[in-house]
LOTI-779853 format. One record per residue (C-alpha): residue number from 1; residue in one letter; x, y, z. Coordinates in Angstrom, 1 decimal. Layout:
# LOTI-779853
NUM, a, X, Y, Z
...
# end
This chain:
# LOTI-779853
1, m, -18.2, -0.2, -26.6
2, d, -18.9, -3.6, -25.2
3, s, -22.5, -4.9, -25.1
4, k, -21.9, -6.1, -21.6
5, t, -21.4, -2.5, -20.4
6, n, -24.0, -1.0, -22.8
7, p, -27.2, -2.9, -23.5
8, n, -28.0, -0.6, -26.4
9, p, -24.9, -0.1, -28.5
10, i, -24.6, 2.1, -31.5
11, c, -25.2, 0.7, -35.0
12, r, -21.8, 0.8, -36.8
13, l, -23.5, 1.4, -40.1
14, s, -25.0, 4.7, -39.1
15, h, -23.1, 8.0, -39.4
16, p, -21.4, 9.1, -36.1
17, a, -23.0, 12.5, -36.4
18, h, -26.5, 10.9, -36.3
19, p, -26.0, 7.5, -34.6
20, h, -28.7, 4.8, -34.4
21, t, -29.2, 2.7, -31.4
22, l, -29.3, -1.1, -31.7
23, s, -32.2, -2.9, -30.0
24, p, -31.6, -6.2, -28.3
25, r, -33.7, -9.1, -29.5
26, t, -34.0, -12.8, -28.6
27, s, -34.5, -15.7, -31.0
28, k, -38.1, -15.9, -29.8
29, e, -38.7, -12.9, -32.0
30, t, -38.5, -14.0, -35.6
31, p, -35.6, -12.2, -37.4
32, k, -36.2, -10.6, -40.7
33, s, -32.9, -11.7, -42.3
34, v, -29.5, -13.2, -41.7
35, c, -26.7, -11.5, -39.9
36, s, -25.5, -8.5, -41.8
37, v, -21.8, -9.3, -41.1
38, c, -21.4, -13.1, -41.3
39, s, -24.5, -13.8, -43.4
40, r, -25.4, -16.7, -41.2
41, d, -28.8, -17.6, -39.8
42, m, -29.8, -15.8, -36.6
43, f, -31.2, -19.0, -35.0
44, v, -28.8, -20.9, -32.9
45, w, -30.3, -21.4, -29.4
46, e, -33.6, -20.1, -28.1
47, d, -32.0, -17.8, -25.6
48, d, -29.6, -16.3, -28.1
49, l, -29.3, -12.6, -28.1
50, y, -29.0, -10.6, -31.3
51, y, -29.3, -6.9, -32.3
52, s, -31.5, -5.1, -34.7
53, c, -31.3, -1.6, -36.2
54, t, -34.8, -0.6, -37.3
55, t, -33.5, 2.5, -39.1
56, c, -30.9, 0.7, -41.2
57, d, -33.1, -2.4, -41.4
58, v, -30.3, -4.8, -40.5
59, e, -29.6, -7.4, -37.8
60, f, -26.5, -8.7, -36.2
61, h, -25.3, -11.5, -34.0
62, k, -24.3, -10.3, -30.6
63, d, -20.6, -10.9, -31.4
64, c, -20.8, -9.5, -34.9
65, y, -22.3, -6.1, -34.6
66, s, -19.0, -4.4, -33.8
67, e, -17.3, -5.6, -37.0
68, p, -19.4, -4.7, -40.0
69, k, -18.1, -5.1, -43.5
70, k, -18.3, -1.3, -44.0
71, l, -18.5, 1.5, -41.5
72, i, -18.0, 5.2, -41.0
73, h, -15.8, 5.7, -38.0
74, p, -15.5, 8.8, -35.9
75, y, -11.7, 8.7, -36.5
76, h, -12.2, 9.0, -40.2
77, l, -15.5, 10.8, -41.2
78, q, -14.5, 11.7, -44.7
79, h, -14.9, 8.2, -46.3
80, p, -16.3, 4.8, -45.3
81, l, -13.9, 2.1, -44.2
82, d, -13.9, -1.4, -45.6
83, l, -13.1, -4.6, -43.6
84, i, -10.0, -6.2, -45.1
85, d, -8.8, -9.7, -44.7
86, g, -5.0, -9.4, -44.5
87, k, -4.6, -13.0, -45.6
88, n, -5.7, -12.0, -49.1
89, e, -3.6, -8.8, -49.2
90, s, 0.0, -8.6, -50.5
91, e, 2.7, -7.5, -48.2
92, a, 3.2, -4.3, -50.2
93, e, -0.4, -3.3, -49.6
94, s, -0.4, -3.8, -45.8
95, n, -0.3, -0.7, -43.7
96, k, 0.2, 0.2, -40.0
97, c, -2.7, 1.4, -38.0
98, t, -3.0, 5.1, -38.5
99, w, -4.3, 5.5, -35.0
100, c, -2.1, 3.4, -32.7
101, g, 0.9, 2.8, -35.0
102, s, 0.9, -0.9, -34.6
103, n, 0.8, -3.6, -37.3
104, p, -2.7, -4.8, -37.8
105, t, -3.8, -8.3, -37.2
106, r, -5.4, -10.4, -40.0
107, y, -8.6, -8.3, -40.1
108, y, -8.5, -4.5, -40.2
109, y, -10.3, -1.5, -41.8
110, r, -8.9, 0.6, -44.6
111, c, -10.1, 3.5, -46.6
112, s, -10.1, 2.7, -50.4
113, i, -9.7, 6.4, -51.3
114, c, -6.9, 7.5, -48.9
115, s, -4.2, 5.7, -46.9
116, f, -6.1, 5.6, -43.6
117, c, -5.9, 2.2, -41.9
118, l, -7.5, 1.1, -38.6
119, d, -7.0, -2.2, -36.8
120, v, -10.0, -4.0, -35.3
121, s, -9.1, -3.2, -31.7
122, c, -9.0, 0.5, -32.4
123, s, -12.3, 0.4, -34.3
124, f, -14.1, -1.0, -31.2
125, r, -13.7, 2.5, -29.7
126, f, -16.6, 4.6, -31.0
127, p, -16.5, 7.9, -29.2
128, p, -19.2, 10.6, -29.7
129, l, -18.3, 13.5, -31.9
130, t, -19.2, 16.1, -29.2
131, i, -19.5, 16.2, -25.5
132, t, -21.8, 19.0, -24.7
133, n, -21.5, 19.3, -20.9
134, p, -18.1, 18.0, -19.8
135, r, -17.4, 18.1, -16.1
136, s, -13.8, 19.4, -16.5
137, h, -14.5, 22.3, -18.8
138, h, -17.0, 25.1, -19.3
139, h, -17.3, 24.7, -23.1
140, p, -18.5, 21.8, -25.2
141, l, -15.6, 19.5, -26.4
142, s, -15.2, 18.2, -29.9
143, l, -13.5, 15.0, -30.9
144, f, -10.0, 15.5, -32.2
145, p, -9.7, 13.0, -35.1
146, r, -6.0, 12.4, -34.7
147, p, -3.9, 10.7, -32.0
148, l, -2.9, 13.3, -29.4
149, l, 0.9, 13.4, -29.5
150, v, 1.3, 16.3, -27.0
151, p, 0.7, 16.2, -23.3
152, c, -2.9, 16.1, -22.1
153, d, -3.9, 19.3, -20.3
154, a, -5.5, 17.2, -17.5
155, c, -3.0, 14.4, -16.8
156, g, 0.1, 15.8, -18.4
157, s, 1.0, 12.5, -20.2
158, v, 1.0, 11.4, -23.8
159, n, -1.2, 8.5, -24.8
160, r, -1.8, 8.2, -28.5
161, s, -4.2, 5.3, -28.2
162, d, -6.7, 7.2, -26.1
163, p, -9.2, 9.3, -28.0
164, s, -8.9, 13.0, -27.3
165, y, -11.2, 16.0, -27.3
166, a, -10.5, 19.7, -27.9
167, c, -11.9, 23.1, -27.1
168, f, -10.4, 25.3, -29.9
169, q, -11.7, 28.4, -28.2
170, c, -9.5, 27.8, -25.2
171, n, -6.8, 25.7, -26.9
172, y, -7.6, 22.9, -24.4
173, m, -6.8, 19.3, -25.3
174, v, -7.8, 16.4, -23.0
175, h, -8.0, 12.5, -23.2
176, v, -11.4, 11.1, -23.1
177, s, -10.4, 9.1, -20.0
178, c, -9.4, 12.4, -18.2
179, i, -12.6, 14.4, -19.0
180, n, -14.4, 13.2, -15.9
181, l, -11.5, 13.1, -13.5
182, p, -12.7, 14.2, -10.0
183, r, -12.1, 17.8, -9.1
184, v, -11.8, 17.1, -5.3
185, i, -10.3, 13.9, -3.8
186, k, -9.2, 12.6, -0.5
187, l, -6.0, 10.6, -0.1
188, t, -4.9, 8.6, 3.0
189, r, -1.4, 10.2, 2.6
190, h, -2.8, 13.7, 3.6
191, h, -5.1, 15.0, 6.2
192, h, -7.0, 17.5, 4.0
193, r, -8.8, 17.2, 0.7
194, l, -7.0, 17.9, -2.5
195, s, -8.5, 20.2, -5.2
196, y, -7.7, 20.1, -8.9
197, t, -5.9, 23.1, -10.3
198, p, -5.2, 23.5, -14.0
199, y, -2.1, 25.5, -13.5
200, l, 0.8, 25.6, -11.0
201, s, 2.8, 28.7, -10.1
202, p, 6.3, 28.8, -11.7
203, s, 8.4, 26.7, -9.3
204, s, 9.9, 23.2, -8.8
205, w, 7.0, 20.9, -7.9
206, s, 7.3, 17.3, -6.8
207, c, 4.5, 14.8, -6.6
208, r, 4.1, 13.6, -3.0
209, v, 3.0, 10.1, -4.2
210, c, 5.6, 9.1, -6.8
211, h, 8.0, 11.9, -5.9
212, k, 8.7, 12.7, -9.5
213, n, 8.6, 16.3, -10.9
214, v, 5.3, 17.7, -11.9
215, d, 5.5, 19.3, -15.4
216, n, 3.5, 22.1, -16.1
217, k, -11.6, 7.6, -7.7
218, r, -14.3, 9.2, -6.3
219, e, -15.6, 12.7, -7.0
220, l, -16.0, 14.7, -3.9
221, e, -16.6, 18.2, -5.2
222, w, -20.4, 18.3, -4.4
223, e, -20.3, 16.0, -1.5
224, p, -20.1, 17.4, 2.1
225, e, -16.9, 16.6, 3.8
226, e, -17.1, 14.0, 6.6
227, p, -17.0, 16.0, 9.9
228, e, -14.2, 15.0, 12.2
229, n, -15.5, 14.1, 15.6
230, s, -12.9, 15.9, 17.7
231, e, -14.2, 14.3, 20.9
232, n, -13.7, 10.8, 19.6
233, a, -10.5, 11.6, 17.8
234, a, -8.7, 13.1, 20.8
235, p, -6.8, 10.4, 22.8
236, f, -7.1, 12.2, 26.1
237, k, -8.7, 15.1, 28.0
238, k, -6.7, 17.6, 29.9
239, i, -8.0, 17.9, 33.5
240, g, -5.2, 19.9, 35.1
241, d, -1.6, 21.2, 34.7
242, g, 0.2, 18.2, 33.3
243, l, -2.6, 15.9, 34.2
244, i, -4.7, 14.0, 31.6
245, e, -7.4, 11.4, 31.4
246, y, -6.4, 8.8, 28.8
247, f, -9.3, 7.3, 26.9
248, c, -8.5, 3.6, 27.7
249, h, -7.2, 3.9, 31.2
250, e, -9.2, 4.3, 34.4
251, h, -6.7, 6.4, 36.3
252, h, -5.2, 9.9, 35.7
253, l, -1.8, 10.3, 34.1
254, r, 0.7, 12.9, 35.1
255, l, 3.4, 14.3, 32.8
256, e, 6.8, 13.6, 34.3
257, k, 10.5, 14.1, 33.5
258, y, 12.7, 11.0, 32.9
259, k, 15.5, 12.6, 34.9
260, d, 13.2, 12.8, 38.0
261, l, 12.8, 9.0, 38.1
262, e, 14.6, 6.8, 40.6
263, d, 17.4, 4.7, 39.2
264, e, 15.3, 1.5, 39.7
265, d, 12.3, 2.9, 37.9
266, q, 14.4, 4.1, 35.0
267, e, 15.3, 0.5, 34.2
268, h, 11.8, -0.9, 34.5
269, k, 9.5, 1.7, 32.9
270, q, 8.1, 0.7, 29.5
271, c, 5.6, 2.5, 27.3
272, q, 2.3, 0.7, 27.0
273, a, 1.8, 1.9, 23.4
274, c, 5.1, 1.2, 21.6
275, a, 6.5, -1.2, 24.3
276, l, 9.9, 0.5, 24.1
277, p, 11.6, 1.6, 27.4
278, i, 10.9, 5.0, 28.9
279, d, 14.1, 6.9, 28.1
280, s, 15.2, 10.5, 28.1
281, r, 11.9, 11.8, 26.8
282, d, 9.0, 13.2, 28.8
283, f, 6.3, 10.7, 29.6
284, y, 2.9, 10.3, 31.2
285, n, 2.9, 8.2, 34.3
286, c, -0.2, 6.8, 36.1
287, t, -0.8, 8.2, 39.5
288, q, -2.0, 4.8, 40.9
289, c, -0.6, 2.0, 38.9
290, d, 2.3, 1.0, 36.6
291, f, 0.9, 2.4, 33.3
292, s, 3.2, 4.7, 31.4
293, l, 3.2, 6.4, 27.9
294, h, 5.7, 8.4, 26.0
295, e, 4.4, 11.9, 25.5
296, v, 4.6, 11.3, 21.7
297, c, 2.7, 8.0, 22.0
298, a, 0.0, 9.6, 24.3
299, n, -0.7, 12.1, 21.5
300, l, -1.3, 9.4, 18.8
301, p, -4.8, 10.0, 17.4
302, r, -7.5, 7.5, 17.9
303, e, -8.4, 7.6, 14.2
304, l, -6.2, 8.5, 11.2
305, d, -5.6, 8.2, 7.5
306, h, -2.3, 6.7, 6.5
307, a, -0.5, 5.8, 3.2
308, l, 0.0, 2.2, 4.4
309, h, -3.7, 1.4, 4.0
310, n, -6.6, 2.6, 1.9
311, h, -9.1, 3.0, 4.7
312, k, -9.3, 4.9, 7.9
313, l, -7.5, 3.2, 10.8
314, f, -8.4, 3.3, 14.5
315, l, -6.3, 2.8, 17.6
316, d, -6.9, -0.6, 19.3
317, t, -5.5, -0.8, 22.8
318, s, -7.0, -4.2, 23.7
319, p, -4.5, -6.8, 24.7
320, q, -3.4, -9.4, 22.1
321, e, -3.9, -12.9, 23.1
322, d, -3.0, -15.3, 20.3
323, y, 0.6, -15.6, 19.0
324, d, -0.3, -16.4, 15.4
325, d, -3.4, -14.2, 14.9
326, d, -2.9, -11.0, 17.1
327, m, 0.8, -10.3, 17.6
328, s, 2.3, -9.7, 14.2
329, c, 2.6, -6.3, 12.6
330, s, 1.5, -6.4, 8.9
331, v, 4.1, -3.9, 7.9
332, c, 7.4, -5.0, 9.6
333, q, 6.3, -8.6, 10.4
334, q, 7.6, -8.2, 14.0
335, r, 5.7, -9.6, 17.0
336, f, 4.6, -6.9, 19.5
337, s, 2.6, -6.5, 22.6
338, g, 1.6, -2.8, 22.5
339, f, -1.1, -0.8, 20.9
340, r, -1.9, -1.2, 17.2
341, y, -3.9, 0.4, 14.4
342, k, -6.6, -1.6, 12.7
343, c, -9.1, -1.2, 9.9
344, r, -12.8, -1.3, 10.7
345, d, -14.1, -0.8, 7.1
346, k, -16.5, -3.7, 6.4
347, s, -15.6, -3.7, 2.7
348, c, -11.9, -4.3, 3.5
349, l, -10.8, -7.8, 2.5
350, i, -7.9, -7.9, 5.0
351, r, -9.7, -6.1, 7.9
352, d, -9.4, -9.1, 10.2
353, i, -5.7, -9.6, 9.7
354, f, -4.3, -6.2, 9.0
355, q, -2.7, -4.3, 11.9
356, i, 0.2, -1.9, 12.4
357, h, 2.0, -1.2, 15.6
358, v, 2.6, 2.4, 16.6
359, g, 6.3, 2.3, 15.6
360, c, 5.6, 1.8, 11.9
361, i, 2.6, 4.1, 11.9
362, s, 4.7, 6.9, 13.3
363, l, 7.0, 7.0, 10.3
364, p, 6.0, 9.5, 7.7
365, d, 5.7, 8.4, 4.1
366, y, 8.4, 10.9, 3.1
367, f, 11.3, 11.8, 5.4
368, t, 15.1, 12.0, 5.7
369, h, 16.8, 9.1, 7.5
370, k, 20.2, 9.5, 8.9
371, s, 21.5, 6.4, 7.1
372, h, 21.0, 8.0, 3.6
373, e, 21.7, 11.3, 2.0
374, h, 18.4, 11.5, 0.1
375, p, 14.8, 11.5, 1.5
376, l, 13.1, 8.1, 1.7
377, c, 9.5, 7.6, 0.6
378, f, 6.9, 4.9, 0.6
379, p, 6.7, 3.6, -3.0
380, i, 3.4, 3.7, -5.0
381, l, 1.5, 0.4, -5.4
382, e, 2.7, -0.4, -8.9
383, l, 6.4, -0.3, -7.8
384, r, 6.0, -2.3, -4.6
385, y, 5.5, -5.6, -6.5
386, k, 7.7, -4.8, -9.5
387, e, 10.6, -7.0, -8.4
388, k, 12.2, -8.6, -5.4
389, i, 13.3, -5.8, -3.0
390, i, 16.3, -6.4, -0.6
391, c, 16.9, -4.2, 2.4
392, k, 20.3, -2.6, 2.3
393, v, 20.8, -3.0, 6.0
394, c, 19.6, -6.5, 7.1
395, k, 19.9, -7.9, 3.5
396, k, 16.5, -9.6, 3.9
397, h, 13.6, -9.7, 1.4
398, c, 11.1, -6.8, 1.9
399, l, 7.7, -8.6, 1.6
400, l, 5.0, -6.0, 1.0
401, y, 6.1, -2.7, 2.6
402, h, 9.4, -0.9, 2.5
403, l, 10.9, 2.6, 2.0
404, q, 12.9, 3.6, -1.0
405, c, 15.1, 6.5, -2.0
406, s, 13.0, 9.3, -3.6
407, t, 15.7, 9.9, -6.2
408, t, 17.3, 7.5, -8.8
409, c, 19.7, 5.7, -6.4
410, e, 18.9, 2.1, -5.5
411, f, 18.5, 2.3, -1.7
412, d, 15.7, 0.3, 0.0
413, l, 15.0, 0.0, 3.7
414, c, 12.6, -2.3, 5.4
415, y, 10.3, -1.0, 8.2
416, r, 12.1, -3.1, 10.8
417, c, 15.4, -1.4, 10.2
418, a, 13.7, 2.0, 9.7
419, t, 12.1, 1.9, 13.1
420, f, 15.3, 1.3, 15.1
421, p, 15.6, 4.2, 17.6
422, s, 18.6, 6.5, 17.1
423, e, 19.3, 6.4, 20.9
424, v, 18.7, 3.7, 23.5
425, r, 19.4, 3.2, 27.2
426, y, 21.8, 0.4, 28.2
427, n, 21.7, -0.8, 31.8
428, h, 25.5, -1.1, 32.0
429, d, 26.4, 2.3, 30.6
430, e, 25.6, 5.7, 32.2
431, h, 25.3, 7.3, 28.7
432, p, 22.7, 6.6, 26.0
433, l, 23.9, 4.5, 23.1
434, s, 23.8, 6.0, 19.7
435, l, 22.9, 4.1, 16.5
436, c, 26.0, 4.0, 14.2
437, y, 25.2, 3.4, 10.5
438, g, 28.5, 1.8, 9.7
439, e, 32.0, 3.1, 9.5
440, e, 35.3, 2.2, 8.0
441, t, 38.2, 1.5, 10.5
442, s, 41.5, 2.6, 8.9
443, d, 43.6, 1.6, 11.9
444, g, 42.6, -2.1, 11.6
445, n, 41.0, -2.2, 15.1
446, k, 38.3, -4.8, 15.5
447, y, 35.1, -4.2, 17.4
448, w, 33.6, -6.7, 19.9
449, c, 30.0, -6.8, 21.2
450, d, 29.7, -6.2, 24.9
451, i, 26.7, -8.5, 25.2
452, c, 27.5, -11.7, 23.2
453, e, 31.3, -11.0, 23.2
454, k, 31.6, -11.9, 19.5
455, k, 33.2, -10.0, 16.7
456, l, 31.3, -7.0, 15.4
457, d, 31.4, -5.8, 11.7
458, s, 31.9, -2.1, 11.9
459, t, 30.6, -1.6, 8.3
460, e, 27.1, -2.7, 9.5
461, w, 24.7, -0.9, 11.8
462, f, 25.5, -1.1, 15.6
463, y, 24.9, 0.7, 18.8
464, t, 27.9, 2.5, 20.4
465, c, 28.9, 4.8, 23.2
466, n, 32.0, 6.7, 22.1
467, k, 32.8, 7.9, 25.6
468, c, 32.9, 4.5, 27.1
469, c, 34.0, 2.6, 24.0
470, v, 31.0, 0.3, 24.1
471, t, 29.8, -1.4, 20.9
472, i, 26.8, -3.8, 20.7
473, h, 25.1, -5.7, 17.9
474, l, 21.7, -4.5, 16.8
475, d, 20.2, -8.0, 17.4
476, c, 21.8, -8.2, 20.8
477, i, 20.1, -5.1, 22.2
478, f, 17.0, -5.3, 20.0
479, s, 16.2, -9.0, 19.1
480, s, 12.8, -10.3, 18.1
481, s, 11.7, -9.4, 21.6
482, i, 12.1, -5.6, 21.1
483, y, 8.4, -4.9, 21.3
484, m, 7.5, -7.4, 24.1
485, k, 6.6, -6.0, 27.5
486, p, 7.4, -7.8, 30.8
487, g, 4.3, -9.1, 32.5
488, f, 2.5, -9.7, 29.2
489, t, 0.9, -13.2, 28.7
490, f, -0.1, -14.7, 25.4
491, r, -1.3, -18.0, 24.0
492, y, 1.0, -20.2, 21.8
493, i, -0.9, -23.2, 20.5
494, t, -2.4, -24.5, 23.8
495, f, 0.2, -23.0, 26.1
496, n, 0.2, -19.8, 28.1
497, v, 3.5, -18.0, 27.7
498, k, 4.5, -15.4, 30.1
499, v, 7.0, -12.6, 29.3
500, l, 9.5, -12.1, 32.2
501, r, 11.9, -9.3, 32.8
502, n, 15.5, -10.7, 32.5
503, n, 17.3, -8.7, 35.2
504, s, 18.3, -11.3, 37.8
505, n, 21.9, -11.6, 38.8
506, t, 22.1, -15.1, 37.3
507, r, 20.5, -15.2, 33.9
508, p, 18.5, -18.4, 33.0
509, i, 19.7, -20.9, 30.4
510, c, 17.5, -21.1, 27.3
511, d, 15.9, -24.6, 26.8
512, g, 16.1, -24.0, 23.0
513, c, 19.7, -22.8, 22.2
514, e, 21.1, -23.8, 25.7
515, h, 22.8, -20.4, 26.0
516, r, 22.3, -17.8, 28.7
517, c, 19.3, -15.5, 28.0
518, s, 20.9, -12.1, 27.0
519, a, 17.8, -10.1, 26.0
520, h, 15.9, -7.8, 28.3
521, v, 13.1, -10.3, 28.5
522, c, 12.7, -14.1, 28.5
523, y, 9.8, -16.4, 28.1
524, e, 8.3, -18.9, 30.5
525, v, 6.0, -21.8, 29.6
526, h, 4.6, -24.4, 32.1
527, w, 4.9, -27.6, 30.2
528, y, 1.8, -29.7, 31.0
529, n, 2.3, -28.8, 34.7
530, r, 5.4, -31.0, 34.8
531, y, 8.2, -28.5, 34.4
532, t, 8.9, -25.0, 33.2
533, l, 10.5, -24.2, 29.9
534, v, 12.5, -21.0, 29.5
535, s, 13.3, -19.4, 26.1
536, c, 15.6, -16.5, 25.4
537, s, 13.8, -15.5, 22.2
538, l, 10.6, -16.1, 20.2
539, e, 12.6, -18.2, 17.7
540, c, 13.8, -20.5, 20.5
541, l, 10.3, -20.6, 21.9
542, e, 8.8, -21.8, 18.6
543, q, 11.7, -24.3, 18.0
544, r, 11.4, -25.8, 21.5
545, i, 7.6, -26.1, 21.7
546, d, 7.2, -27.3, 18.1
547, g, 10.0, -29.8, 18.5
548, s, 8.7, -31.2, 21.7
549, l, 5.2, -31.6, 20.2
550, k, 6.5, -33.4, 17.2
551, k, 8.6, -35.7, 19.4
552, k, 5.5, -36.4, 21.6
553, i, 3.4, -37.2, 18.5
554, r, 6.1, -39.4, 17.1
555, n, 6.4, -41.4, 20.3
556, r, 2.7, -41.8, 20.5
557, k, 2.6, -43.2, 17.0
558, l, 5.4, -45.7, 17.9
559, s, 3.5, -46.9, 20.9
560, l, 0.4, -47.7, 18.9
# end
């Protein structure tokens, strides 16, 4: 045990059954002798710390007490162990460590009577012989003086380097690191508490975190569960038949059918939460203004626990203002103008920059996607940074968050591709477009996009209407502006950018790429009150403004 974690370590010369405690001393207190290990003087500096055992009448330097020349170790109580310098030993006499099985370094301990050998790193562990009141068991536990080569009854894994304890009355074996595992825990992946159980009923069980088979850190068992404030958690109050009062809107919302809308309203209605168009689903519509919510989005809780973050998240409905700081989803990296979930835990290091838009938060951490035969899951933390992950659909690098196949096949999907809706409305088709996950054309026919009029690869994802033979690229119907609402205004550097609905008969020409704006929205910037810039996408907006500013700075430098 390290002196940094235990100010009164155990004297290694004492018997483990009756251990002595070392007392810290400073060089201001005159030592009685030299160090019992290195035989050097105790005086080095005035503030030096050393240890003294009054029972054994010995003293140690603070870095020497854990490596005495002779010791009785809990792993081998039968005989004392001698410190051996491997440099002076012949190759025939060298032994592997009996405990961990590795080759010892230069210094190690060996029993002169039997063949027991212990390297220095294993000797640092000095576990007690008995644990009288273990949290995880109702009987005292005794140290098992051999590496545990069978699965631990608590964690189910084999770890020979970890000391183990046994209850021979119950035939119970447990690692020392598993003795105090919490009996009741709370995970952000599940709404309820999880209680420890020593046995599972005979069945096929799968872990809902790593999704591997189950073979058979904070303790919450004695703490009261945090009460859920149902009044604050509910996003709305019902005040009548199909009539609600939403928590962030001053007017009442009425539940309506999409089919009852006028044709003009069907094209213009967008959900304030997810920023996607109001389509065939039921939705809540404001009785006095242009505020609408999908029924699903209106039921999103104001607070929730989610696998994408360690702390509780709350629903933030305030408008985003800054392009760089407020408008990027931390999970899918897309810009958005709808509601988002944020962290308010003061201890969270990324609280000010972490946010998730409602499209990503609505995906469960374990579900079946139509593009893959097996369920997809959110990987555990250790696997997220293991290697460079490439999305199978867009072929782009998944930065921090992605979904993977829960089985052994190598299928990874980024959150941007995972949140594409399976059906969308297209203004120039009376039927909804369905998301096609790629198909092979045996007749050799080529597909063409109805928006950009360019060739479409049928093996990639695209939207189609089989009745009308309409095919459209994903990026043409859902570009980087997929979650941008018309009428929304944000700040980019020092400019105010307005999002406009692109539904005029003559579509404007983009000042960035110099093509017609084909997306459902375009962006308007008043350039120093001189003229108006129009961009078809956020990429063109960045390119045009950044390029103009660099040119302006360059011209200013030339004029000096």
